[in-house]
N, CA, C and O atoms as a Tinker XYZ file with bonds, in Angstrom:
   468  protein
     1  N    137.480000  110.276000  135.999000    73     2
     2  CA   136.208000  109.655000  136.289000    64     1     3
     3  C    135.491000  109.350000  134.977000    63     2     4     5
     4  O    135.380000  110.214000  134.107000    81     3
     5  N    135.015000  108.137000  134.842000    73     3     6
     6  CA   134.342000  107.759000  133.601000    64     5     7
     7  C    132.896000  108.256000  133.608000    63     6     8     9
     8  O    132.270000  108.401000  134.658000    81     7
     9  N    132.400000  108.506000  132.427000    73     7    10
    10  CA   131.051000  109.026000  132.255000    64     9    11
    11  C    130.081000  107.861000  132.086000    63    10    12    13
    12  O    130.362000  106.922000  131.342000    81    11
    13  N    128.949000  107.916000  132.769000    73    11    14
    14  CA   127.911000  106.904000  132.625000    64    13    15
    15  C    126.903000  107.414000  131.606000    63    14    16    17
    16  O    126.449000  108.556000  131.688000    81    15
    17  N    126.558000  106.570000  130.652000    73    15    18
    18  CA   125.564000  106.932000  129.649000    64    17    19
    19  C    124.429000  105.922000  129.734000    63    18    20    21
    20  O    124.654000  104.715000  129.644000    81    19
    21  N    123.222000  106.416000  129.907000    73    19    22
    22  CA   122.038000  105.567000  129.925000    64    21    23
    23  C    121.450000  105.566000  128.523000    63    22    24    25
    24  O    121.372000  106.608000  127.874000    81    23
    25  N    121.040000  104.401000  128.064000    73    23    26
    26  CA   120.466000  104.320000  126.728000    64    25    27
    27  C    119.430000  103.217000  126.686000    63    26    28    29
    28  O    119.457000  102.277000  127.481000    81    27
    29  N    118.522000  103.355000  125.746000    73    27    30
    30  CA   117.511000  102.330000  125.551000    64    29    31
    31  C    118.140000  101.198000  124.742000    63    30    32    33
    32  O    119.073000  101.432000  123.975000    81    31
    33  N    117.633000   99.966000  124.908000    73    31    34
    34  CA   118.232000   98.839000  124.187000    64    33    35
    35  C    118.330000   99.034000  122.678000    63    34    36    37
    36  O    119.234000   98.491000  122.043000    81    35
    37  N    117.412000   99.802000  122.098000    73    35    38
    38  CA   117.494000  100.049000  120.657000    64    37    39
    39  C    118.452000  101.185000  120.328000    63    38    40    41
    40  O    118.621000  101.540000  119.162000    81    39
    41  N    119.081000  101.759000  121.355000    73    39    42
    42  CA   120.057000  102.855000  121.232000    64    41    43
    43  C    119.481000  104.118000  120.610000    63    42    44    45
    44  O    120.231000  104.983000  120.158000    81    43
    45  N    118.158000  104.233000  120.581000    73    43    46
    46  CA   117.534000  105.433000  120.030000    64    45    47
    47  C    117.720000  106.623000  120.968000    63    46    48    49
    48  O    117.821000  107.766000  120.520000    81    47
    49  N    117.765000  106.348000  122.270000    73    47    50
    50  CA   117.905000  107.399000  123.275000    64    49    51
    51  C    119.201000  107.181000  124.027000    63    50    52    53
    52  O    119.446000  106.089000  124.540000    81    51
    53  N    120.034000  108.205000  124.097000    73    51    54
    54  CA   121.283000  108.146000  124.865000    64    53    55
    55  C    121.417000  109.437000  125.653000    63    54    56    57
    56  O    121.287000  110.527000  125.096000    81    55
    57  N    121.675000  109.314000  126.942000    73    55    58
    58  CA   121.842000  110.488000  127.790000    64    57    59
    59  C    122.612000  110.094000  129.047000    63    58    60    61
    60  O    122.701000  108.913000  129.385000    81    59
    61  N    123.160000  111.076000  129.725000    73    59    62
    62  CA   123.897000  110.826000  130.962000    64    61    63
    63  C    122.972000  110.719000  132.170000    63    62    64    65
    64  O    123.434000  110.416000  133.270000    81    63
    65  N    121.694000  110.957000  131.988000    73    63    66
    66  CA   120.737000  110.979000  133.092000    64    65    67
    67  C    119.666000  109.903000  132.890000    63    66    68    69
    68  O    118.950000  109.918000  131.889000    81    67
    69  N    119.558000  108.977000  133.837000    73    67    70
    70  CA   118.594000  107.882000  133.726000    64    69    71
    71  C    117.157000  108.391000  133.671000    63    70    72    73
    72  O    116.348000  107.874000  132.900000    81    71
    73  N    116.829000  109.404000  134.483000    73    71    74
    74  CA   115.455000  109.917000  134.478000    64    73    75
    75  C    115.136000  110.619000  133.156000    63    74    76    77
    76  O    114.000000  110.572000  132.684000    81    75
    77  N    116.134000  111.264000  132.564000    73    75    78
    78  CA   115.923000  111.899000  131.259000    64    77    79
    79  C    115.689000  110.841000  130.183000    63    78    80    81
    80  O    114.837000  111.022000  129.313000    81    79
    81  N    116.431000  109.751000  130.236000    73    79    82
    82  CA   116.241000  108.670000  129.266000    64    81    83
    83  C    114.823000  108.113000  129.363000    63    82    84    85
    84  O    114.171000  107.874000  128.347000    81    83
    85  N    114.351000  107.909000  130.595000    73    83    86
    86  CA   112.992000  107.405000  130.782000    64    85    87
    87  C    111.965000  108.423000  130.294000    63    86    88    89
    88  O    110.993000  108.057000  129.634000    81    87
    89  N    112.176000  109.693000  130.615000    73    87    90
    90  CA   111.246000  110.736000  130.174000    64    89    91
    91  C    111.194000  110.813000  128.647000    63    90    92    93
    92  O    110.122000  111.005000  128.074000    81    91
    93  N    112.328000  110.668000  127.996000    73    91    94
    94  CA   112.358000  110.691000  126.529000    64    93    95
    95  C    111.609000  109.499000  125.946000    63    94    96    97
    96  O    110.897000  109.639000  124.951000    81    95
    97  N    111.764000  108.329000  126.558000    73    95    98
    98  CA   111.054000  107.139000  126.086000    64    97    99
    99  C    109.550000  107.299000  126.301000    63    98   100   101
   100  O    108.759000  107.051000  125.392000    81    99
   101  N    109.159000  107.715000  127.510000    73    99   102
   102  CA   107.735000  107.877000  127.805000    64   101   103
   103  C    107.134000  109.077000  127.087000    63   102   104   105
   104  O    105.913000  109.189000  126.981000    81   103
   105  N    107.981000  109.973000  126.594000    73   103   106
   106  CA   107.507000  111.132000  125.854000    64   105   107
   107  C    107.180000  110.837000  124.400000    63   106   108   109
   108  O    106.644000  111.690000  123.693000    81   107
   109  N    107.500000  109.641000  123.959000    73   107   110
   110  CA   107.161000  109.255000  122.584000    64   109   111
   111  C    105.638000  109.167000  122.458000    63   110   112   113
   112  O    104.951000  108.699000  123.366000    81   111
   113  N    105.134000  109.621000  121.328000    73   111   114
   114  CA   103.688000  109.665000  121.113000    64   113   115
   115  C    103.047000  108.296000  121.328000    63   114   116   117
   116  O    103.504000  107.293000  120.778000    81   115
   117  N    102.017000  108.265000  122.109000    73   115   118
   118  CA   101.169000  107.116000  122.427000    64   117   119
   119  C    101.795000  106.100000  123.379000    63   118   120   121
   120  O    101.086000  105.208000  123.845000    81   119
   121  N    103.077000  106.192000  123.687000    73   119   122
   122  CA   103.749000  105.169000  124.505000    64   121   123
   123  C    103.106000  104.991000  125.880000    63   122   124   125
   124  O    102.782000  103.859000  126.237000    81   123
   125  N    102.903000  106.054000  126.676000    73   123   126
   126  CA   102.280000  105.826000  127.987000    64   125   127
   127  C    100.887000  105.208000  127.875000    63   126   128   129
   128  O    100.518000  104.339000  128.665000    81   127
   129  N    100.119000  105.667000  126.885000    73   127   130
   130  CA    98.752000  105.144000  126.713000    64   129   131
   131  C     98.779000  103.677000  126.300000    63   130   132   133
   132  O     97.955000  102.898000  126.779000    81   131
   133  N     99.691000  103.283000  125.435000    73   131   134
   134  CA    99.810000  101.874000  125.038000    64   133   135
   135  C    100.124000  101.022000  126.260000    63   134   136   137
   136  O     99.514000   99.972000  126.459000    81   135
   137  N    101.068000  101.465000  127.075000    73   135   138
   138  CA   101.433000  100.715000  128.283000    64   137   139
   139  C    100.240000  100.630000  129.226000    63   138   140   141
   140  O     99.978000   99.581000  129.815000    81   139
   141  N     99.526000  101.730000  129.363000    73   139   142
   142  CA    98.346000  101.758000  130.228000    64   141   143
   143  C     97.285000  100.758000  129.748000    63   142   144   145
   144  O     96.710000  100.029000  130.556000    81   143
   145  N     97.033000  100.725000  128.454000    73   143   146
   146  CA    96.046000   99.792000  127.890000    64   145   147
   147  C     96.499000   98.349000  128.099000    63   146   148   149
   148  O     95.710000   97.500000  128.516000    81   147
   149  N     97.773000   98.074000  127.808000    73   147   150
   150  CA    98.279000   96.706000  127.947000    64   149   151
   151  C     98.368000   96.266000  129.402000    63   150   152   153
   152  O     98.444000   95.068000  129.674000    81   151
   153  N     98.361000   97.204000  130.337000    73   151   154
   154  CA    98.377000   96.828000  131.756000    64   153   155
   155  C     97.067000   96.150000  132.152000    63   154   156   157
   156  O     96.996000   95.482000  133.184000    81   155
   157  N     96.037000   96.324000  131.335000    73   155   158
   158  CA    94.739000   95.713000  131.596000    64   157   159
   159  C     94.650000   94.304000  131.019000    63   158   160   161
   160  O     93.674000   93.592000  131.259000    81   159
   161  N     95.665000   93.902000  130.262000    73   159   162
   162  CA    95.699000   92.559000  129.695000    64   161   163
   163  C     96.123000   92.586000  128.244000    63   162   164   165
   164  O     96.182000   93.651000  127.630000    81   163
   165  N     96.422000   91.409000  127.687000    73   163   166
   166  CA    96.865000   91.316000  126.292000    64   165   167
   167  C     95.826000   91.905000  125.331000    63   166   168   169
   168  O     94.620000   91.818000  125.560000    81   167
   169  N     96.326000   92.498000  124.263000    73   167   170
   170  CA    95.458000   93.125000  123.266000    64   169   171
   171  C     95.961000   92.797000  121.865000    63   170   172   173
   172  O     97.164000   92.685000  121.627000    81   171
   173  N     95.022000   92.647000  120.955000    73   171   174
   174  CA    95.386000   92.492000  119.554000    64   173   175
   175  C     95.568000   93.879000  118.949000    63   174   176   177
   176  O     95.115000   94.879000  119.507000    81   175
   177  N     96.235000   93.924000  117.800000    73   175   178
   178  CA    96.530000   95.202000  117.149000    64   177   179
   179  C     95.259000   96.024000  116.934000    63   178   180   181
   180  O     95.226000   97.215000  117.243000    81   179
   181  N     94.223000   95.390000  116.409000    73   179   182
   182  CA    92.971000   96.095000  116.136000    64   181   183
   183  C     92.343000   96.687000  117.383000    63   182   184   185
   184  O     91.784000   97.783000  117.348000    81   183
   185  N     92.436000   95.956000  118.488000    73   183   186
   186  CA    91.894000   96.458000  119.752000    64   185   187
   187  C     92.667000   97.691000  120.217000    63   186   188   189
   188  O     92.078000   98.686000  120.642000    81   187
   189  N     93.992000   97.608000  120.130000    73   187   190
   190  CA    94.827000   98.753000  120.514000    64   189   191
   191  C     94.514000   99.965000  119.640000    63   190   192   193
   192  O     94.372000  101.082000  120.139000    81   191
   193  N     94.410000   99.738000  118.347000    73   191   194
   194  CA    94.143000  100.830000  117.414000    64   193   195
   195  C     92.809000  101.498000  117.735000    63   194   196   197
   196  O     92.691000  102.722000  117.672000    81   195
   197  N     91.819000  100.701000  118.074000    73   195   198
   198  CA    90.500000  101.228000  118.430000    64   197   199
   199  C     90.569000  102.077000  119.701000    63   198   200   201
   200  O     89.927000  103.124000  119.788000    81   199
   201  N     91.344000  101.626000  120.679000    73   199   202
   202  CA    91.495000  102.349000  121.953000    64   201   203
   203  C     92.248000  103.670000  121.777000    63   202   204   205
   204  O     91.999000  104.634000  122.501000    81   203
   205  N     93.155000  103.706000  120.824000    73   203   206
   206  CA    93.991000  104.890000  120.604000    64   205   207
   207  C     93.375000  105.758000  119.510000    63   206   208   209
   208  O     93.916000  105.865000  118.409000    81   207
   209  N     92.268000  106.357000  119.818000    73   207   210
   210  CA    91.560000  107.196000  118.861000    64   209   211
   211  C     92.491000  108.301000  118.361000    63   210   212   213
   212  O     92.968000  109.123000  119.144000    81   211
   213  N     92.739000  108.312000  117.079000    73   211   214
   214  CA    93.610000  109.330000  116.499000    64   213   215
   215  C     94.971000  108.809000  116.072000    63   214   216   217
   216  O     95.682000  109.478000  115.322000    81   215
   217  N     95.340000  107.633000  116.535000    73   215   218
   218  CA    96.633000  107.052000  116.140000    64   217   219
   219  C     96.482000  106.354000  114.792000    63   218   220   221
   220  O     95.561000  105.560000  114.597000    81   219
   221  N     97.377000  106.649000  113.878000    73   219   222
   222  CA    97.340000  105.959000  112.590000    64   221   223
   223  C     97.911000  104.553000  112.771000    63   222   224   225
   224  O     98.710000  104.328000  113.680000    81   223
   225  N     97.515000  103.604000  111.920000    73   223   226
   226  CA    98.091000  102.263000  112.016000    64   225   227
   227  C     99.621000  102.284000  111.895000    63   226   228   229
   228  O    100.312000  101.528000  112.577000    81   227
   229  N    100.142000  103.156000  111.019000    73   227   230
   230  CA   101.597000  103.254000  110.845000    64   229   231
   231  C    102.270000  103.701000  112.140000    63   230   232   233
   232  O    103.270000  103.114000  112.552000    81   231
   233  N    101.730000  104.732000  112.784000    73   231   234
   234  CA   102.297000  105.235000  114.038000    64   233   235
   235  C    102.224000  104.163000  115.122000    63   234   236   237
   236  O    103.183000  103.965000  115.867000    81   235
   237  N    101.091000  103.475000  115.210000    73   235   238
   238  CA   100.938000  102.425000  116.216000    64   237   239
   239  C    101.956000  101.314000  115.988000    63   238   240   241
   240  O    102.569000  100.834000  116.942000    81   239
   241  N    102.143000  100.902000  114.742000    73   239   242
   242  CA   103.143000   99.868000  114.440000    64   241   243
   243  C    104.540000  100.315000  114.860000    63   242   244   245
   244  O    105.305000   99.530000  115.421000    81   243
   245  N    104.871000  101.579000  114.587000    73   243   246
   246  CA   106.192000  102.105000  114.963000    64   245   247
   247  C    106.381000  102.085000  116.477000    63   246   248   249
   248  O    107.438000  101.688000  116.968000    81   247
   249  N    105.366000  102.509000  117.211000    73   247   250
   250  CA   105.499000  102.569000  118.664000    64   249   251
   251  C    105.513000  101.169000  119.277000    63   250   252   253
   252  O    106.220000  100.934000  120.257000    81   251
   253  N    104.750000  100.247000  118.720000    73   251   254
   254  CA   104.795000   98.865000  119.206000    64   253   255
   255  C    106.176000   98.264000  118.945000    63   254   256   257
   256  O    106.710000   97.543000  119.787000    81   255
   257  N    106.750000   98.560000  117.783000    73   255   258
   258  CA   108.102000   98.074000  117.474000    64   257   259
   259  C    109.117000   98.673000  118.441000    63   258   260   261
   260  O    110.025000   97.976000  118.894000    81   259
   261  N    108.972000   99.961000  118.763000    73   259   262
   262  CA   109.857000  100.623000  119.726000    64   261   263
   263  C    109.753000   99.956000  121.099000    63   262   264   265
   264  O    110.769000   99.660000  121.728000    81   263
   265  N    108.537000   99.725000  121.556000    73   263   266
   266  CA   108.331000   99.100000  122.864000    64   265   267
   267  C    108.862000   97.671000  122.888000    63   266   268   269
   268  O    109.424000   97.226000  123.889000    81   267
   269  N    108.681000   96.960000  121.786000    73   267   270
   270  CA   109.198000   95.588000  121.705000    64   269   271
   271  C    110.729000   95.593000  121.693000    63   270   272   273
   272  O    111.355000   94.782000  122.375000    81   271
   273  N    111.331000   96.494000  120.928000    73   271   274
   274  CA   112.796000   96.586000  120.854000    64   273   275
   275  C    113.408000   96.927000  122.204000    63   274   276   277
   276  O    114.548000   96.558000  122.488000    81   275
   277  N    112.651000   97.632000  123.033000    73   275   278
   278  CA   113.136000   98.023000  124.352000    64   277   279
   279  C    112.723000   97.049000  125.452000    63   278   280   281
   280  O    112.908000   97.328000  126.636000    81   279
   281  N    112.167000   95.916000  125.061000    73   279   282
   282  CA   111.846000   94.873000  126.028000    64   281   283
   283  C    110.675000   95.185000  126.936000    63   282   284   285
   284  O    110.565000   94.616000  128.023000    81   283
   285  N    109.794000   96.084000  126.507000    73   283   286
   286  CA   108.652000   96.464000  127.341000    64   285   287
   287  C    107.388000   95.693000  126.999000    63   286   288   289
   288  O    106.494000   95.552000  127.834000    81   287
   289  N    107.313000   95.191000  125.766000    73   287   290
   290  CA   106.175000   94.371000  125.359000    64   289   291
   291  C    106.672000   93.154000  124.593000    63   290   292   293
   292  O    107.805000   93.109000  124.113000    81   291
   293  N    105.790000   92.176000  124.495000    73   291   294
   294  CA   106.044000   90.980000  123.690000    64   293   295
   295  C    104.925000   90.891000  122.664000    63   294   296   297
   296  O    103.763000   91.153000  122.975000    81   295
   297  N    105.281000   90.522000  121.449000    73   295   298
   298  CA   104.316000   90.305000  120.384000    64   297   299
   299  C    104.190000   88.797000  120.189000    63   298   300   301
   300  O    105.078000   88.160000  119.620000    81   299
   301  N    103.078000   88.230000  120.666000    73   299   302
   302  CA   102.821000   86.797000  120.477000    64   301   303
   303  C    102.123000   86.623000  119.135000    63   302   304   305
   304  O    101.010000   87.108000  118.935000    81   303
   305  N    102.789000   85.925000  118.218000    73   303   306
   306  CA   102.199000   85.695000  116.899000    64   305   307
   307  C    101.653000   84.276000  116.850000    63   306   308   309
   308  O    102.290000   83.331000  117.315000    81   307
   309  N    100.457000   84.148000  116.273000    73   307   310
   310  CA    99.789000   82.860000  116.188000    64   309   311
   311  C     99.259000   82.674000  114.773000    63   310   312   313
   312  O     98.631000   83.574000  114.215000    81   311
   313  N     99.511000   81.514000  114.199000    73   311   314
   314  CA    99.022000   81.227000  112.853000    64   313   315
   315  C     97.803000   80.322000  112.926000    63   314   316   317
   316  O     97.797000   79.302000  113.615000    81   315
   317  N     96.776000   80.724000  112.199000    73   315   318
   318  CA    95.563000   79.918000  112.097000    64   317   319
   319  C     95.039000   80.037000  110.679000    63   318   320   321
   320  O     94.768000   81.139000  110.202000    81   319
   321  N     94.899000   78.934000  110.019000    73   319   322
   322  CA    94.357000   78.897000  108.657000    64   321   323
   323  C     95.026000   79.929000  107.751000    63   322   324   325
   324  O     94.354000   80.771000  107.155000    81   323
   325  N     96.341000   79.855000  107.653000    73   323   326
   326  CA    97.137000   80.750000  106.806000    64   325   327
   327  C     96.991000   82.234000  107.151000    63   326   328   329
   328  O     97.226000   83.095000  106.303000    81   327
   329  N     96.610000   82.527000  108.370000    73   327   330
   330  CA    96.493000   83.916000  108.816000    64   329   331
   331  C     97.244000   84.062000  110.139000    63   330   332   333
   332  O     97.103000   83.239000  111.043000    81   331
   333  N     98.042000   85.121000  110.232000    73   331   334
   334  CA    98.823000   85.368000  111.446000    64   333   335
   335  C     98.137000   86.466000  112.249000    63   334   336   337
   336  O     97.812000   87.531000  111.725000    81   335
   337  N     97.924000   86.184000  113.532000    73   335   338
   338  CA    97.383000   87.228000  114.408000    64   337   339
   339  C     98.416000   87.537000  115.484000    63   338   340   341
   340  O     99.129000   86.651000  115.955000    81   339
   341  N     98.482000   88.794000  115.858000    73   339   342
   342  CA    99.428000   89.248000  116.871000    64   341   343
   343  C     98.682000   89.697000  118.110000    63   342   344   345
   344  O     97.694000   90.427000  118.031000    81   343
   345  N     99.168000   89.250000  119.252000    73   343   346
   346  CA    98.646000   89.704000  120.535000    64   345   347
   347  C     99.810000   90.304000  121.302000    63   346   348   349
   348  O    100.860000   89.678000  121.445000    81   347
   349  N     99.620000   91.513000  121.791000    73   347   350
   350  CA   100.668000   92.232000  122.512000    64   349   351
   351  C    100.394000   92.190000  124.006000    63   350   352   353
   352  O     99.251000   92.319000  124.445000    81   351
   353  N    101.459000   92.008000  124.785000    73   351   354
   354  CA   101.332000   92.054000  126.242000    64   353   355
   355  C    102.604000   92.650000  126.833000    63   354   356   357
   356  O    103.664000   92.643000  126.207000    81   355
   357  N    102.475000   93.163000  128.051000    73   355   358
   358  CA   103.619000   93.755000  128.742000    64   357   359
   359  C    104.562000   92.678000  129.255000    63   358   360   361
   360  O    104.126000   91.604000  129.670000    81   359
   361  N    105.832000   92.967000  129.224000    73   359   362
   362  CA   106.824000   92.138000  129.909000    64   361   363
   363  C    106.840000   92.586000  131.377000    63   362   364   365
   364  O    106.158000   93.543000  131.741000    81   363
   365  N    107.608000   91.903000  132.203000    73   363   366
   366  CA   107.751000   92.339000  133.596000    64   365   367
   367  C    108.335000   93.751000  133.654000    63   366   368   369
   368  O    107.944000   94.561000  134.495000    81   367
   369  N    109.270000   94.035000  132.756000    73   367   370
   370  CA   109.867000   95.373000  132.702000    64   369   371
   371  C    108.818000   96.412000  132.321000    63   370   372   373
   372  O    108.762000   97.488000  132.917000    81   371
   373  N    107.992000   96.095000  131.338000    73   371   374
   374  CA   106.911000   96.998000  130.948000    64   373   375
   375  C    105.909000   97.188000  132.074000    63   374   376   377
   376  O    105.436000   98.296000  132.324000    81   375
   377  N    105.595000   96.090000  132.747000    73   375   378
   378  CA   104.653000   96.154000  133.871000    64   377   379
   379  C    105.190000   97.052000  134.984000    63   378   380   381
   380  O    104.420000   97.717000  135.677000    81   379
   381  N    106.509000   97.070000  135.154000    73   379   382
   382  CA   107.095000   97.901000  136.214000    64   381   383
   383  C    106.930000   99.398000  135.938000    63   382   384   385
   384  O    107.097000  100.213000  136.845000    81   383
   385  N    106.607000   99.765000  134.705000    73   383   386
   386  CA   106.374000  101.173000  134.363000    64   385   387
   387  C    104.952000  101.639000  134.677000    63   386   388   389
   388  O    104.688000  102.840000  134.714000    81   387
   389  N    104.044000  100.700000  134.901000    73   387   390
   390  CA   102.636000  101.054000  135.103000    64   389   391
   391  C    102.463000  101.985000  136.301000    63   390   392   393
   392  O    101.751000  102.984000  136.207000    81   391
   393  N    103.105000  101.669000  137.422000    73   391   394
   394  CA   102.986000  102.516000  138.620000    64   393   395
   395  C    103.593000  103.900000  138.375000    63   394   396   397
   396  O    103.086000  104.901000  138.881000    81   395
   397  N    104.672000  103.953000  137.603000    73   395   398
   398  CA   105.312000  105.239000  137.293000    64   397   399
   399  C    104.384000  106.091000  136.432000    63   398   400   401
   400  O    104.212000  107.282000  136.690000    81   399
   401  N    103.793000  105.486000  135.419000    73   399   402
   402  CA   102.871000  106.216000  134.541000    64   401   403
   403  C    101.644000  106.666000  135.322000    63   402   404   405
   404  O    101.150000  107.776000  135.120000    81   403
   405  N    101.155000  105.817000  136.206000    73   403   406
   406  CA   100.010000  106.176000  137.042000    64   405   407
   407  C    100.342000  107.368000  137.940000    63   406   408   409
   408  O     99.531000  108.281000  138.094000    81   407
   409  N    101.534000  107.352000  138.527000    73   407   410
   410  CA   101.962000  108.470000  139.384000    64   409   411
   411  C    102.105000  109.754000  138.562000    63   410   412   413
   412  O    101.749000  110.834000  139.033000    81   411
   413  N    102.623000  109.640000  137.344000    73   411   414
   414  CA   102.746000  110.810000  136.468000    64   413   415
   415  C    101.365000  111.367000  136.120000    63   414   416   417
   416  O    101.156000  112.579000  136.097000    81   415
   417  N    100.435000  110.462000  135.852000    73   415   418
   418  CA    99.067000  110.864000  135.520000    64   417   419
   419  C     98.420000  111.583000  136.707000    63   418   420   421
   420  O     97.777000  112.618000  136.534000    81   419
   421  N     98.592000  111.034000  137.906000    73   419   422
   422  CA    98.055000  111.667000  139.120000    64   421   423
   423  C     98.667000  113.049000  139.327000    63   422   424   425
   424  O     97.957000  114.010000  139.623000    81   423
   425  N     99.981000  113.144000  139.171000    73   423   426
   426  CA   100.663000  114.426000  139.349000    64   425   427
   427  C    100.143000  115.444000  138.337000    63   426   428   429
   428  O     99.854000  116.590000  138.683000    81   427
   429  N    100.030000  115.010000  137.088000    73   427   430
   430  CA    99.536000  115.900000  136.043000    64   429   431
   431  C     98.119000  116.381000  136.319000    63   430   432   433
   432  O     97.803000  117.550000  136.096000    81   431
   433  N     97.263000  115.483000  136.802000    73   431   434
   434  CA    95.883000  115.855000  137.130000    64   433   435
   435  C     95.827000  116.896000  138.240000    63   434   436   437
   436  O     94.957000  117.766000  138.241000    81   435
   437  N     96.751000  116.802000  139.176000    73   435   438
   438  CA    96.763000  117.714000  140.322000    64   437   439
   439  C     97.440000  119.049000  140.019000    63   438   440   441
   440  O     97.045000  120.077000  140.568000    81   439
   441  N     98.440000  119.047000  139.164000    73   439   442
   442  CA    99.284000  120.233000  139.028000    64   441   443
   443  C     99.281000  120.904000  137.654000    63   442   444   445
   444  O     99.823000  122.000000  137.511000    81   443
   445  N     98.696000  120.286000  136.662000    73   443   446
   446  CA    98.678000  120.887000  135.329000    64   445   447
   447  C     97.268000  121.344000  134.985000    63   446   448   449
   448  O     96.283000  120.768000  135.447000    81   447
   449  N     97.189000  122.369000  134.179000    73   447   450
   450  CA    95.885000  122.865000  133.766000    64   449   451
   451  C     95.329000  121.976000  132.668000    63   450   452   453
   452  O     96.075000  121.383000  131.889000    81   451
   453  N     94.014000  121.895000  132.619000    73   451   454
   454  CA    93.349000  121.035000  131.646000    64   453   455
   455  C     92.279000  121.834000  130.919000    63   454   456   457
   456  O     91.504000  122.558000  131.546000    81   455
   457  N     92.235000  121.705000  129.616000    73   455   458
   458  CA    91.216000  122.352000  128.796000    64   457   459
   459  C     90.150000  121.307000  128.492000    63   458   460   461
   460  O     90.442000  120.310000  127.832000    81   459
   461  N     88.942000  121.512000  128.952000    73   459   462
   462  CA    87.857000  120.541000  128.764000    64   461   463
   463  C     87.003000  120.843000  127.535000    63   462   464   465
   464  O     85.854000  120.407000  127.470000    81   463
   465  N     87.529000  121.566000  126.575000    73   463   466
   466  CA    86.729000  121.926000  125.393000    64   465   467
   467  C     86.560000  120.766000  124.449000    63   466   468
   468  O     85.915000  120.904000  123.410000    81   467
């Protein structure tokens, strides 16, 4: 019997379990929050950075590159007066994760302890 291996398109994550592969991808720092923000509509880098209080620009760039490499977001680049601006939006595949992240958030709110300090 042949072994099935699930992996992300960038081959960063490889495992025999599809749910584990998804959990590893969504477990990357800021990834669920980025998807959640982009589910509300396209955002420029500066807007995303502002929403992600505590994320360094370097970390945000890395996670956006990861999401783009995995086909979850698109980076629309536009040139105006010798300046390039980037707008990020979810792909259909990225959009399909919104309900999953929402369900995870609901489950966590109901079953995990929260420190309100």
